[in-house]
C-alpha positions, 0 to 999 in steps of 0.5 A, a space after each residue: 475526459 480522463 479526470 471525469 472518469 476516475 471517480 466513477 471507476 473507483 466504485 464501478 470497476 473496469 468495463 470494456 469501455 474504460 480500457 484502451 485495447 488498441 494495438 498501439 496501446 499494447 505495443 507502447 505499454 507491456 502491462 501484465 495480464 489483467 491491467 489495461 490502459 485507461 481510455 482517452 489518454 492523449 500523447 502527453 499522458 505517456 512518459 518518455 519510455 512509453 508507459 501510460 500515466 493511467 491504467 486500470 486493474 480489471 480485477 478490482 476496477 481501480 485506477 492506477 497512476 504512474 510513479 516515475 523512477 526517481 532518486 530522492 532523500 527519504 526521511 527527515 530530521 523531525 523525529 528519531 524514527 525518521 532519521 537520518 535522511 538518506 538517498 534512495 532510488 526507486 524504480 517505476 511503479 503504479 499506485 492506486 489513485 485512491 484508497 481501496 474502498 468498501 465496495 471493492 473490499 466487499 467484492 474480495 470477501 465475496 470472492 473468498 466465501 471460506 472467509 465469510 463462512 468461518 470467520 477467520 483462518 490460521 495460516 501457517 507460512 514458511 520462509 518465502 512460501 506457503 505451506 499449502 497443507 496448512 492453508 485451507 484458504 487455497 481451495 476456495 480461493 484458488 490462485 490467491 494464496 498459493 506459491 509466491 510465483 508473482 515477481 511483483 510479490 516475491 521480493 520481500 521476506 514474510 516470515 516472523 518467528 514463533 512467539 514461543 521460540 525462546 532460544 533466539 532473539 527476534 532481531 537476530 537475522 543470523 539465528 533466523 537464517 540458521 533455523 528458518 524452518 522453525 519459524 512460522 508466522 500465524 496469520 489470522 484473517 477475519 475480514 468481517 471487521 470492516 463491515 462494522 464501518 460499512 453501510 452498503 449503499 451509504 458509504 460504499 466509496 469510503 475507504 475500507 478500514 479495520 482491515 489487518 495487514 494480512 487482509 490488505 496483503 491478500 487483497 492486493 494479491 487477489 487483485 494482482 498487485 502488492 502493498 507499497 514499500 515505505 520507499 515507494 509510498 513516500 515517493 508517491 506521497 511527496 514526489 521526491 521533494 522536500 515538502 511536509 505534506 503531499 500538497 506542499 508545506 501549507 497547513 490546512 485551514 477553513 479556506 484550504 482544506 486539503 485532507 480529512 484529519 483530526 485537527 479540523 474543527 467540527 464540520 470544517 472538512 465536511 466529514 465526522 469520520 472518513 471521507 469518500 476516497 476521491 475527495 480533497 482534490 486540493 490535497 493530491 500528491 505531485 503524482 496526483 494521488 488522492 488522500 495520502 494524508 489523512 482519511 485512513 492510515 495506510 499499510 506498507 509492506 515493510 516490517 517496522 523498526 524505529 531505527 530502520 534508516 540506520 546503516 545496520 538495520 536498513 535493507 540494501 535492496 537490489 543494488 550495491 551499498 555505498 559506504 559514502 552515501 548509503 544510497 539504496 535501490 528499491 529498499 525493502 526495510 528491516 528483514 524481521 519485526 513484529 509490526 508493519 509500517 503504516 503511513 499518512 495519518 488518518 481522520 483521527 490524527 493531528 496534521 503533524 502525523 499526516 506529514 509525508 515522512 511520518 511513520 507509525 506501526 501496528 501488529 499485522 493481525 490487528 484491525 485498527 478502525 483508522 487504517 486502510 490501504 492501497 496497492 501498487 504494481 511494479 513494472 520494468 
């Protein structure tokens, strides 16, 4: 019964009939406000700590699936930017079962009429907090862009240097820390780009694309979630296993079409461009997550560096750093950078770029036509 409900929920949103509100469910899972257990879960759908496998975000109606804590080897030896493979520890979190679709993103834009009216905003951000006086987005979208008061969101550095700062190099954290007040990041929000690829009533269930990093980040905040870190994304995609793709090591062919990618022959995967977010059941990840390979690249929260996995650049996360194995707990990626990570490949990509460990990046204010996103919810 659960599986039959998931596709519809991705579009229709959460209603009273989809969420388990019994006392037992509330006692088992201490979910944040706005999230509830999906109706119809059996005993086998809870982990040993009592967390349900599926929950629903009542704000955007998305179904989220549990990713259990794990220590795994992140990266690979296939490309320099993926080296060296290194152990990481990632705590429990939920991830959207599907990519955020057009109808969901349209609701977000509708909820923020100031964006619709004026096209874009210049939002000045200081270290860790927003300057409300410079943020006209706050008034029409109350609670969306205020102080970073949500523990799920306030765990990552969001500041980049001004482009006209010539006294400090971009990647000198000591200089950045010493002059943090002088560094702002200008955020351009123009979510109308996505409408160029959305035909209402035709491709509502396709992934929202041409969405910038900042628009994806604000959407997740609006929905009570966050963007995944690279470490979280890779664990959800590969299950902590050493496999090439979310489904294993076999490449797709005409008989086994696991994802929507650019290498498929015309008509072979059934889609000229993007596909609905609930397609390609055979390509699900070990946690059951859809389309983590192909369809659209997905924004991650981390700043990008081609040497991010080396000892000098990789952030230590929340725990001690071992000089022996350099294990990291909940790593956050480089502290600064002018691009944000994208993962998973797209309908424009070769199958090689759809690997679990493949890494690329775009500038955070850019609106690539082949990039979308999904959210995560961190729980303890």
